[in-house]
N, C-alpha and C positions, 0 to 999 in steps of 0.2 A: 446298108448298114454304114453307120457311121463310123470314119477314120479314125485312130488314133495314132500316138507318134510309134510310128510301125520301126519294128527292129532291121538292120541291115540284114539283107538275107545272106547266107553263107551258103545256099544250096551249091552253087556251081556258077562258072560262065554265062554271059549272056546268051551265047549261042544254045543253052539250052531252051527244050519248045516254053513259054512263057505260062503252057497252060498245065507243065508240068510241076512249076512252080509257085504257081494259084494252088494246084493239090495236095504240095507236101506244106504249104503251109506257111511258107518261106519270106511270104509277102508280108507276113503281121498278121490276115486273117484268119482269125482261127473256127469259129463256129455260126452258122446266121443265129443273127441276135434280134432285139431288139433297137429302136432308129431312137431311144432316148429320149420322144416326144416333142424334137426339132430345140433341146435346150443348147442355150451357147455354151453353157457349160457343164460336159459329163460328170456323172455319179460312177466315180472310182471306188471300187470297195477288195478289202483284200483280205482269202478267205485264208486261214489257217486250221491246220491240223492241231489239234490239243496232241502233250507227250504223251499218249499212252502208247502207241504202237502205227508203226508205218505213217507219219509225219510226213507233210505238206503243206504246199501252198498256191493259192491262186488268184490274181488276177482279172475280175470285171469290168467292165466298162459300160453304163446303162444297161445292164443285163447281157452283157456278152464276155463269155469266158477266153480270155485272149491267151490268157496263158496259167495251168498245169503243170503240176512236176510234184517228186516224191523225194520226202528226204534223201535217201539208199541212193539214187543214182547220182548225187554229188558226193558224199559221206564214205561212196565204195560197203555201207555195211549193210546187209539183206534187213530189209522192214525195221530201218532204223527208226529208234522211237524218242530218238533226240530232239528236243525243239527244234525247228525246220528253219533255222537261220539260216543257212545257205541257199531255201529254196525260196522264202521270202528276199533273200539279196537276189536272186537271178528276176523273180518275176517283177521286181520295181524296176531293177537295171535294163530289162527288156524295153522297158517303157518310157524310161530315162526320167524313174519319178523317186520322190523322198519319201519319208513316214510322213512330213506337212503335209504332203499334195493327194493324201489319201483321205474321203469323205469318211468310210467305215470299215473297221477292222473287225472281220465277223469269223467266228469258232463254234464249234459244232458241240458243244456238250455245256453243262450244268445248265442248261437257259428250261428243265421242266420239273427237277428234284427237290418240289419245295411244296410246302406242308397242304397247301390248298388243290393240286395237283392229281389229275388220274393216276399218274405212275404213282404217287406215295397212297393213292387208296388204295393201289392194286398190291403195293406192297406190305402194306401195314394187316388188310384182309388173311396174306398171306401165314404172316407172324398169330394172328388172334388161330386162323386154323392148327395151326402147330408152335402154341405157345410151351411147348417145354423143350424145343429144339436147338439144340445149342449152333449146331449145324447152318442154321439158316441165319441166327441173330449175330457167327460170329461170321458171316459172308457180311451182313449188314454195315458190321464195325468195321472190316477193312474196306469195302466201299466208300465208307462215309470220309475215312483218313484220307486214303487214296484220293480219291475228288477234289476234295480239300486242299490239299497236297498238288496235286496238276493242274488242279486252277491258279492257284495262287504261283507256282511258277512259270506258266504261263504270263499270265499278266503281269509280271513282273520282269520276263524276259522280252517282252514287247515294250514296256517302258524304256529298258536300255536299250532298245533298239532307235530309241526317239519317238515312239509314238505318244499318246497321252490317254488318259482314261477317260476321256469323253466321245473316243472314235472307238472305243470296244464295245460289241455289244456279243450276248451268247445266246446259243439258239438249243433249243432240245435238240439234242442226237436225233433220235427214230423221226423228227420231225424232218431233219437235214433230210435223212436216208430219203425217205418221201417225197421230200418236196422235189428235192434230182429227179430223183427216177422217176415223178409222172413228168414234170416241164422239160425234162432232155429227152423225154417219147416221141415216139410222131404222133403220141393218140390225141383224141379232144376230152375225153372221159375214159375212165379206168378206173377199177377196185387195185389200190396199193396195198403191197401187204413189205414188213423188213420182218428181218431175222436176224441176231447175230447174238455174241456173249451177251453184254449188258451195255447198256447206256443209259443214264437218266434214270437208274432204276425199272429201266426194263430189258427184255430180251425180245419183245416183237409187239408190231401194232400191226394194226387193220384201216384204213382210209377209203374215205370214197372220194375221189375227186374228179374234176371238171376244171376246162378251162376259164377263168372270168374276166369279163372287164370292169372291176371293179376294185376302189382304190383299198387298202386294208386298213381296219377301223385303229386308230391310234394306240398304241399297246393290246393289241386281237392277234390273234391269228388270220392267216391271207386266208383272204374267201375262196371256193371252190374246193379245199379239203377240208374232210368234213375225218374225224377219230371215230372212227365203230369199236375199235376192242382194244385192250393192251393184255399184254402176258408178262408177267412180273421178272426182275431180274433173276429173279430164286427159283424160277422153273426154266431153266437157258437150255433147249437141246443144243445150243452150238457150243455150251459146258463140256456136256457130256462124249461129244465129237473129239472135242482137245484132250478130254482125259483120257480117252482109249487112244487118239497119239501119242501120247507119251507112253501108256501101255504099250505100243506095240516100238517101242524105241525111235521113232521119232518125235520132231519138236513141235512143241502145241503151239497155234495161234501163226505154226508157219509151213507144217508138213502132211494139212489134211487131206491136201487132194491127193496126197501118197497113199493114205488109207481109203479114197475114194478110187484109186483104180486098182489097188491091192484089191478088194471087193467083189472087182466082179471075178476072181479065181477062187475063190470060197463058195462056201451055201451057208444061210439062215437058220434053214428047217423051221421054217415057220408053222406052228401051230403042232412043233414037235416036241415035250418034256423037256429039258436039258438042251434044245437048241438057244442058239445063240441071241434069238428071236427073243423067245422065251426070258433067257437073262435081262436082256436089254429093258424090254418090258418090265421089270423089275424097277430099274430106276426110272424110265422115263414114260407116259401115257398118258392117255384120255380120258376125264371123265368129265359127267354132264351136272353140274352145279342143281342143286335142293332149292335153289330160290332165281328172282329173277326169270325174266322173259327175252326169248330173243326178237328183235320184231321183223325179221329177214323168213325164220321160221315157225313163229310161231310156240315156239318150244323152250325149255330152258335153253339157257347158253351151256354151250360143250370147253372145257379149257383144259390145255395144259397143265400138265403135275407130275412132279418128281420127288424119289424120295426124302421125305425130311430127316430123318434118321439120322443117314452118312454112312451109312451100310451099302447103299448099293451108290450114292450118288452125292457131291457135294458142289453147290455153285462155283467151283474153283478149276482154272484152265489143268493143273499139275495137281488135284487132289489123288489119292488112293484110296476111295472107300471099298473097305477089307473083304464086305461080301460079294460085292462084284468079282474083286480082285479073285478072291476062293474059287469062286464058280466058273471063271475063264481059263479058272490055272490047268493047265494041260491039251488044250484047245487051239488046235491050227491056227496061225494068224491069218492067213484069209478069210477063217471060216469066222474070226471076231470082226476082221472088219466089214462082212458081208453080213453079219448080224446087227452092225451099228447102221451100216446105211441103211436096210431094211427098217428098223426101226424109226430111223429121222423121217424114210422119205411116207413110212406110214403115219408119225407122229401129225407130220404138217400138211400133208395130203387131207387126212381124215380130219384135222382141225378144220381145214378150211371146206372139205365138203358140210359136214353137219353141220356146221353154224351157214351155210349157203354162203359164204365167205368168196366166191367167185361169178367171174364176169368173162363178158366175152373179150374183153379189154385188159390184163393185166398188168403189173409195171411191180417189180421187185428192186431189193436191195438191202444192206448188210450181209454182212459178214457170210452167214450159211449158203448163202446164195453162190457164193464161189463155188458149191458142188450144182456141176453138171448134169449130175445125174438126176438130184432131186426138182431141176430146174425143168427135165424134158418129163419127168412124171407129175410135174405139177401143171406142165402144155397141155399133156391127156387128158388131165379131168374133163368129165363131162360139162359142158358150158363153155370152157376155155376155149379160145380159138387162137390166140397171140396173145406171147410175153414175150415184156420187154425187161431185159435186164442190167442196171444200170453200168455201163461197163466194168468203172471203179467201184464195187456194187460192198468192199468192205471200208472200214476205219482210214484207210489211207484216199476214200474220194467224200468225206463228210464233208470238206470245206465249201464241197462246190456247191450243197444244198445250204452251209451256211452263207453263202456271200449270194448266190440268189436270194435266199431269206430278207438279208437286207438291202438287195436291189428294190427289193417292191417291199418295203418299209416294214418290216414285218416284228415285233417286238416292242420293248419298249424307245423311247426316243428314236420313231421313225423319221429317216432322212428326207428335207422337204423337196428333194428331186428324185422322192423314190415312183419306180414305175410301178405299173399297176399286173397279176400275175400274169392276163393274157399277152403284154408284149414281152415274155418272154417267149422264145423259138427253139424247137427240137434241134436235136445236135447233128452233125452230119458227118464227124468224125472225133476222132481224141487226139491229133497231131498238135499237141498244143505244149509240146516242151521243144529244148533247145535244139539248133541246128546244128550239125559238125562242122568246125572254123573250116573256112576253105586253105587259110594259108597255114594252119596245121596240121593238113593233108597232106598240102604239096612238099612241105617240111618230111613227112614221114614218108613220102617217094621219094624224096632225093634216099634220106636216108635207105633206103631199100637198095638202091640203085648202087648204093655206096658199099655197102656190108658184104659183097659176096657171096655171100649163104645160100644160095641155092632159091634165092627172090626172086620173080620176075616181075617188071612191072610194066602195065599198059595204059592209057589213056585211050578213054572213049568218050568225046563230051557229046556228042549226039547221043540224047535219048537212045532210039532205036538198036544203033549199034550197043550200045551197054546193055540194053536187054536181051540182043542176040548172044551176046557173048556170055553174058551170064549162065543164063539159057542155058545153053551150050557145054557150062561146065557139069551143070546141074544132072544133066540128061546124060551124060558122061562118067555119071557114077560120084564126084567131086563133091564135099559138102563147100554150100558157099556165107557165106557171112554177107549180108546185104545190109548196109545201112549208109542211110542218107537223110534231108530233110529232116524235118520236126519230128524229135521224140514223142511216142506214144504216152500218152497217159493212161495208169492202170496195170495191172498185171500181164496183161497179154502180149506179148510181141507178134505185130501187127503188119509186119511188113519193113517198115523203117529202122529197126531195129533186130534182126531175125535172122536166124541160120535154115539155110533151104537144100531138102535134099529131096532121090527121088522117091516115089512111093512104089514101084513095082518090085520092090526088094524087100518082102520083109526084116531082112539082115541088116537092116538101115536102123530098125528100131534099137536092134543089140548096139549096133557099132556106135550107134550117137550117144546112147546113155551111157556104154564104156565109155567113152571118147570122155564125152563130159564129166564122168561121175557121178551118174543120178542113177536113181532108183532102175533097176532093170526093167519092173511091170509099170512104168509108166508109158503111156500114152501119147502117140505123138498126130499132131494134127493135120489134117488137111487144108489147103490152099486153095479156092476154084474162084471160078467166074460163074455167074449167074444164070448163062445158057448151061451151063456145064451140072450144076447144083441138083437140079429136078430129076437126073437121072442118075443121082450118089446116093440121096438122101431122102428117106420116104418119109412123105409129109411135109416137105420144107416148101416154103410158098418165097416168091418176091419181098413180100412185107414181112418176113419175119429178119426184123431190123438186128436181133439179138446174132444173129447167125453169122455178122459185120464184124462181131466183137468178139468171137470163142466162146460164149460163155452158154451155147445151147445145145447139147446132144442130142442127134437124130440116129433110128435105125439104120443101119447101113441097106441096101440095094445087094442084087447077087453081081449084077456086073461090077460092082465099085469093091467087093470085098475080092473078087479075082483081078481084075486092074492095078490095085493100088492096096493091097494088103500092108503094107508098112503104114498106113494111116487108120487101118481097123483096130480097133480092139479085140481084145478073147469075146468079150459078149457083146461082139456084131453091133455095136455103135460108133458114133464118132464122132470129135466133136470141132465143125469145122467154120473155117474163116472165107465166107464168100465175098469176095472183093467188086467192087464197083469200078467200073472201068472211066467210069465218068470222073471218077472224085479220087483217084488216086492212079495216076498214070503208068508212071515208071516200074512199080510195083505190080499193078495189071498188064503192062506190057513183058514182064516177065513170066508172070502166069502164061500168058496167051501165047508167044514164043515158045514156051514149052512144052503146050499141051499139041501145038501145030510139028512139032518134034518128033514126041516122041504118040500122039494119039492118043495119050491119057488125060483122062479128066481131072489130073488134082497133084499139086507136089507136096511132100510134107514143110511145112512148120514149124518152128519151136523156137523158143526163146534165146536170144545170142548172151549167153554168159554159159561161164562152166559154176558148175556146183558151189553152190553157198554163196554167191555173190549175184549180187543188181544185173536185171538186163543192163547191155554197155549204155553209155550217154554219148562218151567225146569220141573224138576222131581215136584220142592214143588209149580209150576204154577200148574199143573195139582192135586197135593197132596191139594192144597186150593179150588180147583174148585168142588174136591170130597168132601171131609170133612167140608169146611165151606161154601157152596157153594150149594151145593146139586145138583149139576149139573147131576147126575150121582147112580146111585145104586153100579154098580160096578167101579173099578179101574184098569184096563188095565197096569200097569206099567213095560214091561216086566224086570225080568224075574218073577214080583210078581205078584197074583190079588190081591185086597182089595174088602170083598163083608162087603157089610152093613147085619150083621145079630141079631137084635133087632129086629127081627116081625113084623115091616113093610113091607106092600104091594108092589111090584116094582112099582116105579114114585108116591109112596104118601112122 
């Protein structure tokens, strides 16, 4: 991989194992990527998340994503929807670049909604089918107004930062989801499925994908990615999930994961009149078209449809459909969540199954696939062997797809140094954010020594000694905040900004959720090594890359349920992180030493943040979470370990 100007490593002293520095990503390498065809001048692409929700930015050099972050980590506002000025500043500064040094600025929205597109045809067909529906027309008007406003805002902010209109390219939203999901996956061919709230008039799409060494036609779509089917945004399953998230007292587009966790405690009473599955089936369902033919099945295609009257469904995340609310009134929130989850799994999986949109290898992206139970159900469908979930599946990762599309010359005015799609390489990890600043860490250590408030400070420069100390703290029942190396990109904490705890005591779940002021029914994730995973999770295989990123659920074995009850959800499933020992040495060392100390196959990993805040980013963020917000008993901020020595019992 050709090297760009590399950011200075802030991970730690020279004594640190070189392999650890490389694995943490602080040497400037990000993921395996294209070679750039040997060009003297690399193609630099800035990917920008549009100002809708969870915005961010990335920087790609010759098809290699060097940096990727989200605005929330810098602004400290959860899922920040502001224009990502801070993110753009970081990715440019990390490579010493100015706006004029960037070849293309790529955005993942507003690139497919035009009168000739299949997307608009799908919307118009829906409007014709329900021509008297005020609900559909209202949704279309609001979408058009918002999209124009967002596009104008994004362009103006880029101009204000010093970019020029000639640098800016817009790409179709679901194409961005699909392109990132496939080209970051380990597969050479796959069927790609996207589902989300909405983007460029769609809520879902299906593509056939294969890696091809062909240039993109001028002004055309990338070869090797063929659009098979679309679902209008007027029939969005994800919007129904957000509607019910709000109904249950949570925040839509923020807390859908809580509803998924809650669903395991309820019953949908499928095929029982008045059950929640029956109620939600009045809002969304699948039906067979009366025209057309599906070449995969030789039959008329099946489509996803929603209630167009507005009584049971409206394509707004904050809608309150009156008949839906009336029929759910008096039912338990657990049963409501269970019915919603059941209908979501049923509609998505049956839509794919009946249309023959299944293959041995599948890739998925879009916000709906943050739902790990849906992903598990998807993986278990007949004929499906492996599912890759793009690690940042929602709109917070849309700029990756846009940057990769620009790198291969897709869309209008392709860059003359564009690559072919086959030059893009699968991702090895997602540690693409900033490192904690070593000078800042040392200043915090000096401050802690002067506090006199029951904080002990230990410096462990050597990786094995550091890992041994951290593993000992965890096995003794303490909650450890681990922060080192480059920050994870995406919604999951994967060991570089994580809270770690023992898994043998179920009360750990209650203690952690209470301490972090999180919902009590939210499950915790187990972190383990490949050598242990097979005896923990039914059906797990080493080629299940999704398990490295906590994006896939598995049924657990009886042995695991007995040994690690804190990491098992009430329904007998777990969402594991399987850590490769050759790609993340320090975190893997901690897990290895914990396993050797305790004889247990996994420890608990959850995100390092208090409720309502983003995952910590900087050393100061980690210190605040430890010292001011009391998120943990021990702060392992490499190379220092801060412990409370005030006599409190762990977790108190």
